[in-house]
C-alpha positions in Angstrom: 44.2 -31.5 0.0 41.4 -34.0 0.1 39.9 -36.2 -2.6 37.0 -38.6 -1.9 35.5 -41.1 -4.3 36.7 -39.4 -7.5 35.4 -41.1 -10.6 36.3 -40.5 -14.2 35.3 -42.6 -17.2 36.5 -42.5 -20.8 34.1 -44.9 -22.6 34.6 -48.3 -21.1 37.8 -47.2 -19.3 37.5 -46.3 -15.6 40.4 -43.9 -15.3 39.4 -43.1 -11.7 37.4 -45.6 -9.8 36.7 -44.3 -6.3 40.0 -42.5 -5.8 40.6 -41.2 -2.2 43.5 -39.1 -1.0 44.3 -37.0 2.0 47.5 -34.8 2.1 48.3 -32.5 5.1 49.8 -29.1 4.4 53.5 -28.7 3.8 54.5 -32.2 3.0 55.8 -34.0 -0.1 53.4 -36.8 -0.9 54.4 -39.4 -3.6 51.8 -41.0 -5.9 53.0 -44.2 -7.5 51.4 -46.5 -10.0 52.1 -48.4 -13.2 51.4 -46.9 -16.6 47.7 -46.5 -17.0 47.0 -46.5 -13.3 45.4 -43.0 -13.4 48.1 -40.8 -12.0 48.0 -38.1 -14.7 44.2 -38.2 -14.6 44.4 -37.4 -10.8 46.7 -34.5 -11.4 44.4 -33.1 -14.2 41.3 -33.5 -12.0 42.9 -31.8 -8.9 44.3 -28.9 -11.0 40.9 -28.3 -12.6 42.1 -29.3 -16.1 39.3 -31.9 -16.4 36.0 -32.4 -14.6 35.3 -35.7 -12.9 32.1 -37.8 -13.1 31.7 -38.1 -9.4 33.2 -37.6 -6.0 34.6 -34.5 -4.3 38.0 -32.8 -3.9 39.3 -29.7 -2.2 42.7 -28.2 -2.9 44.1 -25.4 -0.7 40.6 -25.3 0.9 38.6 -24.8 -2.3 36.4 -27.2 -4.2 38.0 -28.1 -7.6 34.6 -28.3 -9.3 32.7 -25.3 -8.0 35.7 -23.0 -7.1 38.1 -23.8 -9.9 39.3 -20.2 -10.3 40.3 -20.0 -6.6 42.1 -23.3 -6.9 44.0 -22.2 -10.0 45.2 -19.1 -8.2 46.7 -21.2 -5.4 48.5 -24.0 -7.2 51.5 -24.6 -9.4 51.7 -27.4 -12.0 54.9 -28.7 -13.5 54.3 -31.3 -16.2 56.7 -33.8 -17.8 58.0 -31.4 -20.4 59.6 -28.0 -19.6 57.3 -25.0 -20.3 60.0 -22.4 -20.5 61.1 -20.6 -23.7 64.6 -21.8 -24.7 65.3 -18.6 -26.7 64.8 -16.3 -23.8 67.1 -16.0 -20.8 66.2 -17.4 -17.4 65.3 -14.0 -16.0 63.2 -13.1 -19.1 61.3 -16.3 -18.7 60.4 -15.7 -15.1 59.4 -12.1 -15.7 57.2 -13.2 -18.6 55.5 -15.8 -16.3 55.1 -13.2 -13.6 53.4 -10.8 -16.1 51.1 -13.6 -17.3 50.1 -14.3 -13.7 49.2 -10.6 -13.4 52.2 -9.1 -11.6 53.3 -5.6 -12.5 56.7 -5.1 -14.3 58.6 -4.2 -11.1 57.0 -6.9 -9.0 57.6 -9.5 -11.8 61.2 -8.6 -12.0 61.6 -8.6 -8.2 60.0 -12.1 -8.0 62.2 -13.4 -10.8 65.3 -12.3 -9.0 64.2 -13.9 -5.8 63.5 -17.2 -7.5 66.8 -17.1 -9.5 68.7 -16.7 -6.2 66.7 -19.3 -4.4 67.4 -22.0 -7.1 71.0 -21.0 -7.7 70.4 -19.6 -11.2 71.5 -16.0 -10.8 74.8 -16.5 -12.6 73.0 -17.9 -15.6 70.0 -15.5 -15.4 70.8 -13.7 -18.7 71.9 -16.7 -20.7 69.5 -18.3 -23.2 67.8 -21.3 -21.7 69.0 -23.4 -24.6 72.5 -23.3 -23.1 71.2 -24.6 -19.7 71.8 -28.2 -18.5 68.8 -30.5 -18.1 68.8 -29.9 -14.3 69.0 -26.2 -14.7 66.1 -26.1 -17.1 64.0 -28.2 -14.8 64.9 -26.0 -11.8 63.9 -22.9 -13.9 60.6 -24.7 -14.8 59.9 -25.3 -11.2 60.7 -21.7 -10.4 58.2 -20.6 -13.0 55.6 -22.7 -11.2 56.3 -20.9 -8.0 55.9 -17.3 -9.2 52.9 -16.8 -7.0 54.2 -19.0 -4.1 51.5 -21.7 -4.5 49.9 -23.5 -1.6 50.1 -26.7 -3.5 52.6 -27.7 -6.2 51.9 -30.6 -8.5 54.9 -32.3 -10.0 54.1 -34.8 -12.7 57.1 -37.0 -13.5 59.5 -34.1 -12.9 62.8 -35.9 -13.6 61.9 -37.9 -16.7 64.9 -38.1 -19.0 67.3 -36.4 -16.6 70.8 -37.8 -15.8 71.6 -38.6 -12.1 73.3 -35.2 -11.5 70.3 -33.3 -12.9 67.9 -35.4 -10.9 69.8 -34.6 -7.7 69.5 -30.9 -8.5 65.8 -31.2 -9.0 65.4 -33.2 -5.8 67.1 -30.5 -3.8 64.8 -27.9 -5.3 61.7 -29.9 -4.4 62.9 -30.3 -0.8 63.6 -26.5 -0.5 60.1 -25.8 -1.9 58.4 -28.0 0.7 60.6 -26.6 3.4 59.1 -23.2 2.7 55.6 -24.5 3.4 54.3 -25.6 0.0 52.5 -28.9 -0.2 53.9 -31.1 -3.0 52.1 -33.9 -4.8 54.8 -35.9 -6.7 53.8 -38.5 -9.3 56.7 -40.6 -10.5 57.7 -44.0 -11.9 61.2 -43.6 -10.3 60.7 -45.4 -7.0 64.0 -44.3 -5.6 62.8 -40.7 -6.2 59.7 -41.2 -4.1 61.8 -42.9 -1.4 64.2 -40.0 -1.3 61.6 -37.2 -1.3 58.2 -38.3 0.0 57.3 -38.5 3.7 54.1 -40.3 2.7 53.4 -42.5 -0.4 50.2 -43.7 -2.0 50.2 -46.5 -4.5 47.4 -46.6 -7.0 46.3 -49.1 -9.6 43.2 -49.3 -11.8 42.1 -45.8 -10.8 42.1 -46.2 -7.0 44.5 -46.2 -4.1 45.6 -49.7 -3.0 48.1 -48.7 -0.3 49.1 -45.7 1.8 51.9 -45.1 4.3 55.4 -43.9 4.9 58.1 -45.5 2.8 59.3 -47.6 5.7 55.8 -48.7 6.6 55.2 -49.9 3.1 58.5 -51.7 3.0 57.5 -53.6 6.1 54.4 -54.9 4.3 56.7 -56.9 2.0 58.6 -58.5 4.9 61.4 -58.0 7.3 65.1 -57.2 6.8 67.2 -59.9 5.3 70.6 -60.9 6.7 72.8 -63.0 4.5 76.0 -64.6 5.7 78.4 -66.1 3.2 80.3 -69.1 4.6 83.8 -70.0 3.5 84.6 -73.4 1.8 86.3 -74.8 4.9 83.2 -74.6 7.1 80.2 -76.9 7.0 77.4 -74.7 5.5 74.4 -76.6 6.8 75.9 -77.1 10.3 76.7 -73.4 10.5 73.2 -72.6 9.2 71.5 -74.7 11.8 73.5 -73.2 14.7 72.9 -69.7 13.5 69.1 -70.4 13.2 69.1 -71.6 16.8 71.0 -68.4 17.9 68.7 -65.9 16.1 65.5 -67.9 16.6 64.5 -67.7 13.0 64.6 -70.3 10.2 67.5 -70.1 7.8 67.5 -70.5 4.0 70.7 -71.9 2.5 72.1 -71.6 -1.0 74.7 -74.3 -1.8 75.9 -72.4 -4.9 76.6 -69.1 -3.2 77.2 -70.8 0.2 74.9 -68.2 1.7 72.7 -68.4 4.8 69.8 -66.0 4.8 67.4 -65.0 7.6 64.3 -62.8 7.3 64.1 -60.8 10.5 61.8 -58.1 11.8 64.7 -55.9 12.9 67.8 -56.7 11.0 70.1 -54.2 12.6 69.5 -55.6 16.0 69.8 -59.2 14.8 73.2 -58.6 13.1 74.9 -58.4 16.4 73.4 -61.8 17.4 74.5 -63.3 14.2 78.1 -62.0 14.7 78.2 -63.3 18.3 77.0 -66.7 17.1 79.6 -66.8 14.4 82.2 -65.9 16.9 81.1 -68.7 19.3 81.3 -71.2 16.4 84.8 -69.9 15.5 83.6 -69.1 11.9 84.8 -66.1 10.0 82.3 -65.3 7.2 83.4 -64.2 3.8 80.6 -61.7 3.7 77.7 -60.4 5.9 75.0 -58.4 4.2 72.0 -56.6 5.7 69.4 -55.8 3.0 66.0 -54.1 3.5 63.0 -54.4 1.2 62.9 -51.7 -1.5 60.1 -49.7 -2.8 60.5 -51.6 -6.1 59.6 -54.8 -4.2 56.7 -53.0 -2.5 55.4 -51.7 -5.9 55.7 -55.1 -7.6 54.1 -57.0 -4.7 51.2 -54.6 -4.4 50.4 -54.1 -8.1 50.8 -57.9 -8.9 48.1 -58.6 -6.2 45.6 -56.4 -8.1 43.8 -58.3 -10.8 43.8 -56.9 -14.3 40.5 -55.6 -15.5 
């Protein structure tokens, strides 16, 4: 899937302002951005729901503007709200979607049974969807989007409003979907969700991409790992901090209130052993030793705060 220079304007608002994206087949790609960044507009453009004012995009090898029918036959779209009928059972819903996609009765039922089994819903297949948990409904919704085994699946905020258990169920479903060869574009405001699922992440703001990379690469843009040692009351905080700084070769930041000594290091795991050896040489037993890596939340805030408002 490739997008180059996409532009979409609503009056004075530039919803897309030179949006570029490249996603290789068979991966989960996360698209992050604050409210109003243009994430939903991107999904609508790439799924042929809206036309753009400029730029080009191909999905599953077809141009979204000139070959929209071919694109629609090869994609699945799961929006923020479940599209399944709560009165019908799980199997009835999937058979109905299969028929709407043009499958015959036997083929639609066979495909429904395959998907129910794949997503662990066979035991609940004949129960009304209104009796399903939030996670079960969302899994059924994703199954409905996979009736024709799409080459590309668009997930727009798929776990909004779900509890942690239901979110984990949906995450497992998304991983299984990608493992079977479907490319997944995931838009989400839950940064831990992107961290868990996506092998590549794009951060967008004001209608364009402002950063790309793996979760780990993006975290490294914020800074190195942080190692914090908490020193007991009987030890001289600043003396210990100075000796530790010499041992690890990095400056230390001390906090008199917490009696903490913090180092920012390019490779925290490797440095921890050096810190421990230095503490041992000093005869100091710390009250605590913590290794903390930058989070996607910090990446997100750092990148979006750098972008001037327009």
